[in-house]
N, C-alpha and C positions, 0 to 999 in steps of 0.2 A: 491407613489405607486411603483413608479420607482426606488426610492432609497430601499425600501424596500423588492424588488425583490432582487438587487444586496447584500444588507445586508444579504438574507437570501441562498441564492445561496452559499455566500462563507462560510455561516455556514457550511452547509452541507459539500463540499468538502473538507475545510481545514479538519473538523475532519473527513471525510469519507475516503476517498484512503488516509487518514493522516494515520496516524497508520499503516502503513506496514512496519513502521520502527525501531525504534532501533532494536535493536532484528532482525532489518531487517529481520522480520518473514521469512522468504524464505532463510537466509544469513546463521541464527543461525546454523543450524543445519550442517552442510558441515565441521566447527572447531572442534565439539566432535571425529571423529570416523575419526582420522586420517588413511592414510594407507602408506606403503613406496608402495617407486618406485616399486617394483615387487608383486603386490598385493598380495592375499593368494585368491588358489581357491575357486570360489563362494562356493563350501559349508561348507567352514571355515569364511564368512565373517557372521557378527552379524550384525542386523536390529537393527533400534534405533526407536523411536520416540522424537521427539524434538519438545515442546512445547514454544509457545515465544506468550507473549502478548506486545502491546508493547502502545506509544501514540507520533503521530504526529503535532507537533504543526505550521500548516501550514499554511501560508498566499495566497491569490488569487487573481490573474490580468488575466485580460483578458474582453470579450466580450460574450454575451449568449442573446437568445430570444427564450422565450418559451410561447407557450400559447397565444401569438400575441403580448408580453411584448418584447420589446428590451433594453441592459440593459447595461451599463459598469459594470465590475467586478470590485471591488479595495479597499480589505477587509484585514486589518492586523489580526493576530490572536487573539489581545483584546477584541475584538469586536464580538466572538463566545461563550464565554462562557453566556451571557445574556441570549443568547436563545436557548441555548441546552437543549431540553429535554432528549433526551436518545444519546447513542454511546456505539458502541458493538466494541471490535477489535482483530485480532487472527489471527493465524499462527501456522498450526500442517503442519511436515515436516516427511519423514521417510526415512532412509535411512542407504546405508550398507558401508557408506564410497569411496565407487565408483560411484554405482549409488545413485538417491535420486529423491523423488517425494513431491511436497507440496502444500497445500489450502491454501492461504490465504484472509482474509473474512473482510467487514467493513461495518455496520451498523448503520445511521448518521441522527436522528430527530432533528426537529429545527421548531420555533412557535415565532411567534411574532403578534402581535396587533397593527394597525395605526389607529388616531382619524380620517374621512376626514367628514367636514362638519355635526357634530355632529353625524354621525356613523360608527361605530367599523367593521374594516374590518381586519380579521384575514386571514392569508398566514400560511400554514406549508407546509415543505417540507423534503421528505426523499430519502437518498442515501442510496443506495445498491451496492457495487461492489466487485467482487470474483475473484480472479485469479487462478487458477491449471496450473504446468509444470511439466517438469521433469528437471534433468541435469545429467551429466556424467563426470566425474575428468577426463580430455583426458591428463592433464602432472601434475608431480609432484615432486618437489624435495628436498632433505633432506639438512637444513641448519645447524644443529649440536644439538647436546640437546636434552632435551626434555619438555614438556609441564608440566604443573602443572598436567595433568590428566593422565600422565607418556604416553603419543606418542610422536614419533620424530617430533621434531619441522620442518615444510616444509612449503612451498610455491607451491600454486597448482591455474589450470586456468580449468573450468568450463566451456564447451557450456549449455545452458538453452536454454528450447521453451516452449510456454506454449499458454493460451487466458486467455484474461483480460475481462469478462463481469459488465457493468455498467448501473445500472438505476437511472432516475432520476426522481419523481415523486413529483407535486406539488399542492394544494388544496387552493381556494381561497372562502373563504367564508362574504359575504355582504348583508345585506339588505332582510337575511330568505333566500337566495340560497347559494348553495354553488356550484363551476365547478373545476373539476378536471382532469388535464393533467400528460401524462408523455411520456416519451421517453426512449427506452432502446438501448445498442450496443454493441458487441461485436468484442473484436480485437484481432486479432493471432500474438505471438508477437517471436522477436530470442535475444538471449542476449551475452553476456559473464559474469561470476562470477570469482574472484581473493582472494585468503585467503592468507593471510601471517602470520607467526607466529613472530614477532617482539621481543621476550624475551618468558621465560616459561609461562607468564602470561600474557601477549600485544597480541591481534591480530589484524590484519588490516582487515576488510572482505571491499570489490567492488564490483557494478553491476550494468551495464546498458544494455539495452534494446531497444530497436523499434519494433513497430505494427503499426498496423491499414491499412495498405496497400490498401487503398481505398475499402476493406472488410468488415471491420467495421465503424471506422472513416478515416478519409482520413490520420494523421498520430498522433500519440502516441508516447511520447519519457519518459522513466524513467532512473534516474540514481540516485545513492544513496551512500554512503560511511559511513563508522562504525567503530570506535575502540571499542573493546573489552575486556575487565575483567574477566578471569575465578578465577571463586572462588566454596565454595560450601553452597549450600541452602537445608532447608531440607534435608540434607544426600544427596542431590542429584549435579550431574556436572551442573555448569551454568555458564553463559557467562553474565554477565550485561555490556551491549551497548548504546552507543551515538554517534551521529552522525549527517548526512542531508540528505537531499533527496529533489527531481526533480521532477516534473511530467506533462506532457506538452496532453494538450486533445485537435485534434480541428474536433468535428464530427459534423455535418448535415445533416438532413433529418426529416422524417415526426415523429410526437409525435404518442404516442400512439393511438389518431384517428383517423391518415392518414388525417387531417383536416389543424392545422396551423403546419409550419415549425420550426421545433426543430433545434438550433443552438448551440454549446458550444465548444468556443476558448478561455481557460483559462489554464494559468500556478499556478501551487501548488509547495509553495517550502518551507522548514523551517526546521528547528532541530526535531532530534527522539530521544527519550527515550524507554528502555524499557528491557528484558531477554530472554534468552535461556534454557529452564531448562530441562535434558535429562532424559528418562524413559526409 
């Protein structure tokens, strides 16, 4: 049962908060509407909506305790697909090239059956994560030339702040009985984003943030970097992205019932692919 629980949690989290990136869904938008060093008046700025689906091939390593079960978490991404039932990931961002607001969400469901002493034991896990925040283009410098979208090539730095909500829900069934446990927490975070136009087509995006501060989790760390390629898809300006993401969460508290202690101290990391399309 210990290995089963470990396998399930890895499945959930590797796809879960998984999928915030290629597209670094939160990062995709700022590359489209570059503004010059002296931005136009507010009334002249055009708002755009950026939609970014993505996939994160995350492996998990750490330890966890839920519903009275202590387990080591050490799962490669290759083990996840065998037990994956449902996965939905995506990001929506609204920006005028100076200010931006984003919502990023992932939902993952996995299931697994184990045979113990001729009895079948089922374990279902659902993981949901929603992050929302805002950023401001505090500094921008032109690099010369234009991007494939007709904007000046620039490098910019954007402070960002927001909150990240995470919920884990596990249900075990055996001998005709079913037991469900869950825990959730909300982490405030602050960070910095960087966008650099390497050429007219190629772009580099990087982001790092830190959160928790004992308000939700003890500590959360998120870092990612992506190489993007500008092109057109379905007649829309699009950035194809590939990169790498790391997420650490260290949370301890009561589960949803308030009876059992819940602990999640896990590192997730792996490659990300996706795209950001402007509307």
